[in-house]
C-alpha positions in Angstrom: -49.3 105.3 29.5 -51.9 107.0 27.2 -52.0 110.5 25.8 -54.5 111.7 28.4 -52.3 110.7 31.3 -49.3 112.4 29.6 -51.4 115.6 29.0 -52.6 115.7 32.6 -49.0 115.3 33.9 -47.8 118.0 31.6 -50.5 120.4 32.8 -49.8 119.6 36.4 -46.1 120.2 35.9 -46.7 123.5 34.1 -49.0 124.7 36.9 -46.6 123.7 39.6 -43.7 125.3 37.9 -45.7 128.5 37.4 -46.7 128.5 41.0 -43.1 127.9 42.1 -42.0 130.9 40.0 -44.6 133.2 41.5 -43.6 132.1 45.0 -39.9 132.6 44.2 -40.2 136.2 43.0 -40.2 137.8 46.5 -37.2 135.7 47.5 -35.4 136.6 44.3 -36.1 140.3 44.9 -34.8 140.2 48.4 -31.7 138.3 47.3 -30.6 140.5 44.4 -31.5 143.7 46.3 -29.1 142.7 49.1 -26.1 143.1 46.7 -27.1 146.5 45.4 -26.8 150.1 46.6 -29.8 152.4 47.0 -29.5 153.9 43.5 -29.2 150.6 41.7 -32.0 149.2 43.6 -34.3 152.0 42.6 -33.2 152.0 38.9 -33.3 148.3 38.4 -35.3 146.6 41.1 -35.6 143.1 39.5 -32.4 143.1 37.6 -29.2 141.3 38.6 -26.6 143.5 40.5 -24.0 145.1 38.3 -21.3 143.8 40.6 -21.0 141.7 43.7 -21.4 144.3 46.4 -20.9 142.9 49.9 -21.0 146.3 51.7 -24.6 145.7 53.0 -23.6 142.4 54.6 -20.5 143.8 56.1 -22.5 146.7 57.6 -25.1 144.3 58.9 -22.5 142.1 60.6 -21.0 145.2 62.2 -24.2 145.9 64.0 -24.0 145.3 67.7 -27.6 144.1 67.9 -27.6 141.5 65.1 -25.4 139.0 66.9 -27.4 139.3 70.1 -30.7 138.8 68.2 -29.2 135.8 66.4 -28.2 134.3 69.8 -31.6 135.0 71.3 -33.3 133.3 68.4 -31.2 130.2 68.8 -31.9 130.1 72.5 -35.7 130.3 72.2 -35.8 128.0 69.2 -33.6 125.2 70.6 -35.1 125.2 74.1 -38.6 125.7 72.9 -38.4 122.8 70.5 -36.8 120.5 73.0 -39.6 121.1 75.5 -42.3 120.8 72.9 -41.0 117.5 71.6 -40.4 116.1 75.1 -43.8 116.9 76.5 -45.6 116.0 73.3 -44.0 112.6 73.0 -44.5 111.9 76.7 -48.1 112.8 76.4 -48.6 110.6 73.3 -46.8 107.7 75.0 -49.0 108.0 78.0 -52.1 108.1 75.9 -51.2 105.0 74.0 -49.8 103.1 77.0 -53.1 103.3 79.0 -56.5 103.4 77.5 -59.1 104.5 80.0 -61.7 107.2 80.7 -59.1 109.7 81.9 -56.9 109.5 78.8 -60.0 109.8 76.6 -61.2 112.9 78.4 -57.7 114.4 78.2 -57.6 113.6 74.5 -60.8 115.6 74.1 -59.4 118.5 76.1 -56.3 118.6 73.9 -58.5 118.6 70.8 -60.4 121.6 72.2 -57.1 123.3 73.2 -55.7 122.7 69.7 -58.7 124.2 68.1 -58.5 127.5 70.1 -56.6 130.2 68.1 -53.5 131.5 69.8 -54.7 135.1 69.4 -57.8 134.3 71.4 -55.9 133.5 74.6 -53.1 136.1 74.2 -54.5 138.5 76.7 -54.9 136.0 79.6 -51.5 134.5 78.7 -49.9 138.0 78.9 -51.5 138.6 82.3 -50.3 135.3 83.6 -46.8 135.9 82.4 -46.8 139.4 83.8 -47.8 138.0 87.2 -44.9 135.6 87.1 -42.4 138.2 85.9 -41.8 136.5 82.6 -42.8 139.4 80.3 -39.8 140.8 78.4 -37.7 137.7 79.1 -36.5 134.9 76.8 -37.8 132.4 79.4 -41.3 133.8 79.0 -41.1 133.2 75.2 -39.8 129.7 75.7 -42.7 128.9 78.1 -45.2 130.2 75.4 -43.5 128.1 72.7 -43.9 125.1 75.0 -47.6 125.3 74.3 -46.8 123.9 70.8 -46.5 120.5 72.5 -50.2 120.0 71.7 -49.4 120.1 67.9 -46.4 117.7 68.6 -48.8 115.4 70.5 -51.2 115.1 67.6 -48.5 114.3 65.1 -46.7 111.8 67.3 -49.7 109.9 68.7 -50.8 108.8 65.2 -47.3 107.2 64.8 -47.1 105.7 68.3 -50.4 103.9 68.0 -49.0 101.9 65.1 -46.0 100.6 67.0 -46.1 96.9 67.7 -47.5 96.3 71.2 -45.3 93.2 71.4 -42.2 95.3 71.6 -43.6 97.2 74.6 -44.6 94.0 76.3 -41.2 92.5 75.7 -39.5 95.5 77.3 -41.8 95.2 80.3 -41.1 91.5 80.6 -37.3 92.3 80.5 -37.8 94.5 83.5 -37.9 97.9 81.9 -40.2 100.5 83.5 -42.5 102.8 81.7 -39.9 105.6 81.3 -37.1 103.2 80.3 -39.4 101.7 77.7 -40.2 105.2 76.4 -36.6 106.3 76.3 -35.0 103.1 75.0 -37.7 101.6 72.8 -40.4 104.1 71.8 -38.2 107.1 71.0 -35.8 105.2 68.7 -38.7 103.7 66.9 -40.4 107.1 66.4 -37.4 109.0 65.1 -38.9 109.7 61.7 -42.0 111.5 63.1 -39.9 113.2 65.8 -37.6 114.6 63.1 -40.7 115.9 61.2 -42.0 117.5 64.4 -38.6 119.1 65.1 -38.4 120.6 61.6 -41.9 122.0 61.7 -41.6 123.5 65.2 -38.0 124.8 64.7 -38.9 126.7 61.5 -42.1 128.0 63.2 -40.2 129.3 66.2 -37.4 130.8 64.1 -39.7 132.8 61.9 -42.3 133.7 64.6 -43.0 137.4 64.8 -46.2 137.6 66.8 -45.1 136.2 70.1 -41.7 138.1 70.4 -43.3 141.3 69.3 -45.9 141.1 72.0 -43.8 139.8 74.9 -40.3 141.3 74.2 -39.7 145.0 74.3 -36.0 145.5 75.4 -33.7 145.8 72.3 -31.2 143.3 73.7 -34.0 140.7 74.0 -35.0 140.9 70.3 -35.1 137.9 68.0 -33.9 138.1 64.4 -37.4 138.7 63.1 -37.9 141.6 65.5 -34.4 143.0 64.5 -35.5 143.0 60.9 -38.7 144.7 61.7 -36.8 147.3 63.8 -34.5 147.9 60.9 -37.4 149.2 58.8 -37.6 152.7 60.0 -40.8 154.6 59.5 -39.3 157.6 57.8 -35.9 156.5 56.4 -34.9 153.0 55.6 -31.7 151.7 54.0 -33.5 149.1 51.9 -30.5 147.3 50.6 -29.2 146.9 54.2 -32.7 145.7 55.2 -32.6 143.1 52.5 -29.1 141.9 53.5 -30.3 141.6 57.1 -33.3 139.6 55.9 -31.0 137.3 53.9 -28.8 136.7 56.9 -31.9 135.8 59.0 -33.3 133.5 56.3 -30.1 131.6 55.5 -30.0 129.3 58.6 -33.7 128.4 58.2 -33.3 127.7 54.5 -30.2 125.5 55.0 -31.9 123.7 57.9 -35.0 123.0 55.7 -33.0 121.9 52.7 -30.9 119.5 54.8 -33.9 118.0 56.6 -36.8 118.1 54.1 -36.4 114.4 53.3 -37.4 113.6 56.9 -40.7 115.5 56.5 -42.1 113.2 53.9 -40.5 110.1 55.4 -42.0 110.8 58.8 -45.5 111.6 57.6 -45.6 108.7 55.2 -44.1 106.2 57.7 -46.7 107.3 60.3 -49.5 106.3 57.9 -48.1 102.8 57.2 -48.5 100.1 59.8 -45.7 97.8 60.5 
């Protein structure tokens, strides 16, 4: 390895480290502020807390609405992701199983649907949900999250098209129907990309603010992100308590991402390699 290559690597490493430090500053500020009281937070905003103060976390857990918001977030995230992955994988399987004019047209329709911003269709979506009585319900949010199956479809179909056709033919010769082949052969072979899709969609649903803020208004229907937003009062905010609530909301997502991050790269790379 020559000196130019070493110099380029060193420059890249320094730039990446500097960017990581910049991105970590807000997270560091939230974390250290959660262990301070109001006075210490004002006097020394970026410094470490003088002692381990857990009062903010105790007060946050004593809130009647935090547990409900946590449960609501789990419900909409789990069921929303299951529906997205199931519909997206079934659509991708159908598109790869039969190549005809209908599947080509449907593929183009999905491309157009994927290109349309969610904000552009929010008003008609709201009217449709209102007519069905789904506004201000967790089921209504889950139904909206099901629209993310288009994103799942585009990720999964690139992986499914590289599956050996001989395996599908062997399953058909052994007497397996289309759904049995999908469930017993295709899904196990596509686990890497399915894990990647689950991670992306779960984090997106967990941290989503726009959809719950538009469609949920009752306090006992709030998700964690809405609960944090509601904790920031217009005129008087207990900022250390607000930071502690934010840490509580972020902790499950961070743990989930750290435990599953290896599947992201593995799924995307595996989908780009044939065989």
